[in-house]
LUMLUM-885987 format. One record per residue (C-alpha): residue number from 0; residue in three letters; x, y, z. Coordinates in steps of 0.001 Angstrom, whole numbers. Example, Ala and Ser with C-alpha at 12.3 -4.5 7.8 and 13.67 -1.06 7.14 Angstrom:
BEGIN
NODE, fipa, baza, px, py, pz
NODE, 0, ALA, 12300, -4500, 7800
NODE, 1, SER, 13670, -1060, 7140
END
This chain:
BEGIN
NODE, fipa, baza, px, py, pz
NODE, 0, MET, 78071, 65756, 99750
NODE, 1, GLU, 80587, 64880, 102899
NODE, 2, LYS, 81856, 67600, 105213
NODE, 3, THR, 85468, 68433, 105459
NODE, 4, ASN, 87337, 69611, 108639
NODE, 5, ALA, 87374, 73069, 107221
NODE, 6, SER, 83862, 73078, 106260
NODE, 7, ARG, 82860, 72064, 110007
NODE, 8, ILE, 85067, 74739, 111295
NODE, 9, LEU, 83375, 77513, 109241
NODE, 10, ASP, 79768, 75657, 110342
NODE, 11, ARG, 81148, 76489, 113831
NODE, 12, LEU, 81829, 79836, 113078
NODE, 13, LYS, 78714, 80676, 111544
NODE, 14, ILE, 80210, 81540, 108310
NODE, 15, GLN, 78270, 81170, 105177
NODE, 16, TYR, 79486, 79197, 102191
NODE, 17, GLN, 78931, 76826, 99526
NODE, 18, LEU, 80770, 73294, 99281
NODE, 19, VAL, 81208, 72553, 94979
NODE, 20, GLU, 82145, 69344, 93955
NODE, 21, TYR, 84599, 69211, 90907
NODE, 22, ALA, 86110, 65965, 88850
NODE, 23, VAL, 89825, 65249, 89850
NODE, 24, ASP, 92627, 64288, 87167
NODE, 25, PRO, 95208, 63478, 89248
NODE, 26, ASP, 97762, 64538, 86658
NODE, 27, HIS, 96397, 67913, 86317
NODE, 28, LEU, 95977, 69319, 90518
NODE, 29, GLU, 96542, 73009, 89101
NODE, 30, ALA, 94308, 75637, 89993
NODE, 31, THR, 93767, 76151, 86356
NODE, 32, HIS, 92249, 73035, 85643
NODE, 33, VAL, 90233, 73527, 88822
NODE, 34, ALA, 88922, 76615, 87506
NODE, 35, HIS, 87933, 74908, 84260
NODE, 36, GLU, 86158, 71976, 85576
NODE, 37, LEU, 83989, 74365, 88155
NODE, 38, GLY, 83505, 76705, 84589
NODE, 39, GLU, 84912, 79804, 86915
NODE, 40, ASP, 86989, 82627, 86049
NODE, 41, ILE, 90563, 81703, 87155
NODE, 42, ALA, 90477, 85117, 88906
NODE, 43, THR, 88046, 83397, 91712
NODE, 44, VAL, 89917, 80242, 92208
NODE, 45, TYR, 92939, 80781, 95027
NODE, 46, LYS, 95371, 78189, 95474
NODE, 47, THR, 96969, 77334, 99486
NODE, 48, LEU, 100989, 77034, 99125
NODE, 49, VAL, 103101, 76704, 102495
NODE, 50, LEU, 106269, 78247, 102764
NODE, 51, ARG, 109074, 78489, 105363
NODE, 52, GLY, 110674, 81626, 106544
NODE, 53, ASP, 114535, 81774, 107956
NODE, 54, LYS, 113179, 84037, 110831
NODE, 55, ASN, 109800, 82761, 111607
NODE, 56, GLY, 108924, 79363, 110581
NODE, 57, VAL, 106026, 77829, 108490
NODE, 58, PHE, 103414, 80626, 107110
NODE, 59, VAL, 100746, 79849, 104323
NODE, 60, CYS, 100142, 82066, 101246
NODE, 61, VAL, 96672, 82127, 99564
NODE, 62, VAL, 96783, 83359, 96030
NODE, 63, GLN, 94989, 83639, 92790
NODE, 64, GLY, 95396, 80290, 91097
NODE, 65, ASP, 97070, 82083, 87707
NODE, 66, LYS, 99504, 83623, 90072
NODE, 67, GLU, 102912, 82490, 91864
NODE, 68, VAL, 103945, 83673, 95614
NODE, 69, ASP, 106359, 86179, 95074
NODE, 70, LEU, 109231, 84994, 97491
NODE, 71, LYS, 110701, 88226, 98056
NODE, 72, LYS, 107254, 89814, 98918
NODE, 73, ALA, 106170, 87134, 101132
NODE, 74, ALA, 109722, 87381, 103086
NODE, 75, LYS, 108776, 90943, 103782
NODE, 76, ALA, 104825, 90378, 104299
NODE, 77, SER, 106148, 87308, 107353
NODE, 78, GLY, 108551, 89400, 108446
NODE, 79, ASN, 111633, 86823, 107288
NODE, 80, LYS, 114501, 87455, 105076
NODE, 81, LYS, 114147, 84651, 103035
NODE, 82, VAL, 111450, 82254, 101972
NODE, 83, ALA, 110859, 79434, 100608
NODE, 84, MET, 108453, 76373, 99522
NODE, 85, ILE, 108268, 73674, 101981
NODE, 86, PRO, 109259, 70540, 99913
NODE, 87, LEU, 106252, 68051, 99225
NODE, 88, LYS, 107342, 65621, 101493
NODE, 89, GLU, 106393, 67860, 104419
NODE, 90, LEU, 103091, 69170, 103217
NODE, 91, GLN, 100812, 66335, 104815
NODE, 92, PRO, 103047, 65725, 107936
NODE, 93, LEU, 102963, 69615, 108729
NODE, 94, THR, 99263, 70800, 107440
NODE, 95, GLY, 97278, 67210, 107357
NODE, 96, TYR, 96623, 67707, 104057
NODE, 97, ILE, 97907, 66821, 100614
NODE, 98, ARG, 98927, 68393, 97480
NODE, 99, GLY, 95674, 69440, 95452
NODE, 100, GLY, 93382, 69348, 98752
NODE, 101, CYS, 95505, 71514, 100859
NODE, 102, THR, 93419, 74787, 102504
NODE, 103, SER, 94386, 77329, 105161
NODE, 104, ILE, 91489, 76305, 107513
NODE, 105, GLY, 91996, 73758, 109524
NODE, 106, MET, 95455, 72876, 109458
NODE, 107, LYS, 97527, 70788, 112097
NODE, 108, LYS, 98652, 74066, 113338
NODE, 109, ASN, 97206, 77459, 113211
NODE, 110, PHE, 100168, 79066, 110777
NODE, 111, PRO, 100093, 82436, 109874
NODE, 112, VAL, 97972, 83021, 106883
NODE, 113, PHE, 98905, 85604, 104177
NODE, 114, LEU, 95880, 86179, 101873
NODE, 115, ASP, 96940, 88266, 98032
NODE, 116, ASN, 95460, 91362, 98636
NODE, 117, CYS, 93226, 91030, 95023
NODE, 118, ALA, 90934, 88560, 96875
NODE, 119, ILE, 89419, 91665, 99131
NODE, 120, SER, 87660, 93081, 95910
NODE, 121, LEU, 86207, 89860, 94807
NODE, 122, PRO, 82467, 89143, 95952
NODE, 123, PHE, 83662, 85654, 96398
NODE, 124, ILE, 86460, 83247, 95884
NODE, 125, TYR, 87010, 79047, 95834
NODE, 126, ILE, 89375, 77461, 98022
NODE, 127, SER, 90574, 73747, 98939
NODE, 128, ALA, 87885, 72345, 101100
NODE, 129, GLY, 90380, 70140, 102257
NODE, 130, LYS, 90430, 67250, 99808
NODE, 131, ARG, 90609, 66597, 95870
NODE, 132, GLY, 87270, 67178, 94449
NODE, 133, LEU, 85939, 69703, 96454
NODE, 134, GLN, 86161, 73457, 96817
NODE, 135, ILE, 84540, 76171, 99430
NODE, 136, LYS, 83137, 78948, 97888
NODE, 137, LEU, 83147, 81594, 100505
NODE, 138, ASN, 83647, 85875, 100588
NODE, 139, PRO, 87334, 86612, 101172
NODE, 140, ALA, 86488, 88500, 104094
NODE, 141, ASP, 85086, 85183, 105363
NODE, 142, LEU, 87990, 83517, 104634
NODE, 143, ILE, 90134, 86094, 106806
NODE, 144, LYS, 87872, 85689, 109665
NODE, 145, ALA, 88244, 81799, 109940
NODE, 146, THR, 91958, 81884, 109403
NODE, 147, SER, 93111, 85529, 111069
NODE, 148, ALA, 94443, 86054, 107429
NODE, 149, THR, 96575, 89099, 106868
NODE, 150, LEU, 95674, 90692, 103506
NODE, 151, ALA, 99300, 91403, 101943
NODE, 152, ASP, 100694, 91995, 98322
NODE, 153, ILE, 102385, 88509, 98087
NODE, 154, SER, 101631, 87485, 94226
NODE, 155, THR, 103216, 87710, 91109
NODE, 156, ASN, 101888, 87050, 87328
NODE, 157, PRO, 104304, 83749, 86184
NODE, 158, ASP, 105705, 85873, 82972
NODE, 159, ASN, 107037, 88691, 85423
NODE, 160, HIS, 110060, 86170, 86035
NODE, 161, ALA, 111534, 87486, 82253
NODE, 162, LEU, 111519, 91237, 83113
END
Protein backbone atom coordinates (compact mmCIF):
# COMPACT_ATOMS: atom_id res chain seq x y z
CA MET A 1 0.00 0.00 0.00
CA GLU A 2 1.42 3.34 -1.07
CA LYS A 3 2.19 5.85 1.68
CA THR A 4 0.66 9.29 1.40
CA ASN A 5 1.96 12.61 2.65
CA ALA A 6 -0.48 12.34 5.58
CA SER A 7 0.78 8.87 6.56
CA ARG A 8 4.41 9.99 6.32
CA ILE A 9 3.62 12.89 8.68
CA LEU A 10 2.01 10.48 11.15
CA ASP A 11 5.09 8.24 10.90
CA ARG A 12 7.34 11.20 11.61
CA LEU A 13 5.22 12.09 14.67
CA LYS A 14 5.34 8.44 15.81
CA ILE A 15 1.54 8.27 15.82
CA GLN A 16 -0.08 4.86 15.48
CA TYR A 17 -2.55 4.48 12.63
CA GLN A 18 -3.73 1.98 10.08
CA LEU A 19 -4.13 2.54 6.34
CA VAL A 20 -7.34 1.00 5.01
CA GLU A 21 -8.17 0.73 1.31
CA TYR A 22 -11.69 0.82 -0.10
CA ALA A 23 -13.28 0.69 -3.54
CA VAL A 24 -13.81 4.16 -5.03
CA ASP A 25 -16.97 5.06 -6.90
CA PRO A 26 -16.38 8.47 -8.56
CA ASP A 27 -20.16 9.04 -8.60
CA HIS A 28 -20.41 8.45 -4.83
CA LEU A 29 -17.61 10.20 -2.94
CA GLU A 30 -19.64 10.89 0.18
CA ALA A 31 -18.66 9.53 3.59
CA THR A 32 -21.72 7.27 3.76
CA HIS A 33 -20.38 5.36 0.75
CA VAL A 34 -16.93 5.13 2.35
CA ALA A 35 -18.47 3.75 5.57
CA HIS A 36 -20.41 1.16 3.56
CA GLU A 37 -17.27 0.10 1.66
CA LEU A 38 -15.30 -0.16 4.91
CA GLY A 39 -18.11 -2.08 6.62
CA GLU A 40 -18.00 0.48 9.43
CA ASP A 41 -20.61 2.55 11.26
CA ILE A 42 -20.95 6.02 9.72
CA ALA A 43 -20.35 7.47 13.21
CA THR A 44 -16.67 6.48 12.86
CA VAL A 45 -16.10 7.90 9.37
CA TYR A 46 -15.22 11.60 9.31
CA LYS A 47 -15.11 14.05 6.44
CA THR A 48 -12.84 17.04 6.02
CA LEU A 49 -14.44 20.31 4.91
CA VAL A 50 -12.68 23.56 4.12
CA LEU A 51 -14.32 26.88 4.93
CA ARG A 52 -13.46 30.56 4.77
CA GLY A 53 -14.36 33.07 7.43
CA ASP A 54 -14.90 36.80 7.04
CA LYS A 55 -12.26 37.66 9.67
CA ASN A 56 -9.77 34.82 10.02
CA GLY A 57 -9.64 33.31 6.53
CA VAL A 58 -9.44 29.62 5.66
CA PHE A 59 -9.97 26.89 8.25
CA VAL A 60 -10.83 23.20 8.32
CA CYS A 61 -13.71 21.32 9.95
CA VAL A 62 -13.64 17.56 10.50
CA VAL A 63 -17.12 16.17 11.15
CA GLN A 64 -18.94 12.87 11.30
CA GLY A 65 -19.78 11.56 7.85
CA ASP A 66 -23.55 11.73 8.23
CA LYS A 67 -23.55 15.25 9.69
CA GLU A 68 -23.11 18.70 8.23
CA VAL A 69 -21.04 21.64 9.41
CA ASP A 70 -23.26 24.09 11.24
CA LEU A 71 -22.05 27.39 9.77
CA LYS A 72 -23.07 29.44 12.82
CA LYS A 73 -21.29 27.08 15.20
CA ALA A 74 -18.22 26.97 12.92
CA ALA A 75 -18.14 30.76 12.77
CA LYS A 76 -18.26 31.02 16.54
CA ALA A 77 -15.57 28.33 17.03
CA SER A 78 -13.25 29.97 14.49
CA GLY A 79 -13.73 33.56 15.67
CA ASN A 80 -15.60 34.69 12.57
CA LYS A 81 -18.97 36.40 12.13
CA LYS A 82 -19.76 34.62 8.87
CA VAL A 83 -18.29 31.54 7.21
CA ALA A 84 -18.93 29.62 4.01
CA MET A 85 -17.61 26.53 2.31
CA ILE A 86 -14.87 27.35 -0.17
CA PRO A 87 -15.77 26.82 -3.83
CA LEU A 88 -14.75 23.35 -5.04
CA LYS A 89 -12.41 24.87 -7.66
CA GLU A 90 -10.31 26.34 -4.80
CA LEU A 91 -9.92 23.07 -2.88
CA GLN A 92 -6.86 21.65 -4.65
CA PRO A 93 -4.97 24.94 -5.07
CA LEU A 94 -5.48 25.76 -1.36
CA THR A 95 -4.97 22.35 0.22
CA GLY A 96 -3.19 20.15 -2.32
CA TYR A 97 -6.06 17.65 -2.09
CA ILE A 98 -9.05 16.80 -4.28
CA ARG A 99 -12.70 16.21 -3.32
CA GLY A 100 -13.03 12.74 -1.84
CA GLY A 101 -9.36 12.72 -0.88
CA CYS A 102 -9.01 15.77 1.36
CA THR A 103 -7.49 15.37 4.81
CA SER A 104 -6.57 17.83 7.54
CA ILE A 105 -3.08 16.30 7.79
CA GLY A 106 -0.43 17.75 5.48
CA MET A 107 -2.29 20.49 3.66
CA LYS A 108 -0.20 23.04 1.75
CA LYS A 109 -0.60 25.41 4.73
CA ASN A 110 -1.28 24.69 8.38
CA PHE A 111 -4.83 25.97 8.49
CA PRO A 112 -6.65 25.96 11.84
CA VAL A 113 -8.46 22.64 12.29
CA PHE A 114 -11.66 22.11 14.27
CA LEU A 115 -12.66 18.54 15.13
CA ASP A 116 -16.27 17.95 16.07
CA ASN A 117 -16.31 17.21 19.77
CA CYS A 118 -18.30 13.97 19.43
CA ALA A 119 -15.14 12.35 17.98
CA ILE A 120 -13.23 12.37 21.25
CA SER A 121 -15.55 9.76 22.81
CA LEU A 122 -14.68 7.21 20.11
CA PRO A 123 -11.75 4.78 20.35
CA PHE A 124 -10.93 5.41 16.66
CA ILE A 125 -12.14 7.33 13.63
CA TYR A 126 -11.48 7.09 9.91
CA ILE A 127 -10.30 10.11 7.93
CA SER A 128 -9.05 10.42 4.38
CA ALA A 129 -5.42 9.48 3.90
CA GLY A 130 -5.09 12.21 1.28
CA LYS A 131 -6.26 10.30 -1.76
CA ARG A 132 -9.42 8.60 -2.90
CA GLY A 133 -9.64 4.93 -1.95
CA LEU A 134 -7.50 5.18 1.17
CA GLN A 135 -8.50 5.98 4.75
CA ILE A 136 -6.49 6.41 7.93
CA LYS A 137 -7.85 4.74 11.06
CA LEU A 138 -6.55 6.48 14.18
CA ASN A 139 -7.42 7.63 17.67
CA PRO A 140 -9.10 11.09 17.65
CA ALA A 141 -6.59 12.35 20.23
CA ASP A 142 -3.81 11.50 17.78
CA LEU A 143 -5.53 13.51 15.03
CA ILE A 144 -5.64 16.44 17.45
CA LYS A 145 -1.93 15.96 18.12
CA ALA A 146 -1.06 15.75 14.41
CA THR A 147 -3.06 18.82 13.35
CA SER A 148 -3.20 20.93 16.53
CA ALA A 149 -6.96 20.66 16.17
CA THR A 150 -9.41 22.29 18.52
CA LEU A 151 -12.38 20.27 19.74
CA ALA A 152 -15.60 22.20 19.08
CA ASP A 153 -19.33 21.77 18.67
CA ILE A 154 -19.44 22.42 14.91
CA SER A 155 -21.91 19.94 13.41
CA THR A 156 -25.61 19.41 12.99
CA ASN A 157 -27.76 16.58 11.67
CA PRO A 158 -28.89 17.28 8.09
CA ASP A 159 -32.55 16.76 9.02
CA ASN A 160 -32.37 19.43 11.75
CA HIS A 161 -32.70 22.20 9.15
CA ALA A 162 -36.48 21.85 9.23
CA LEU A 163 -36.61 22.58 12.98
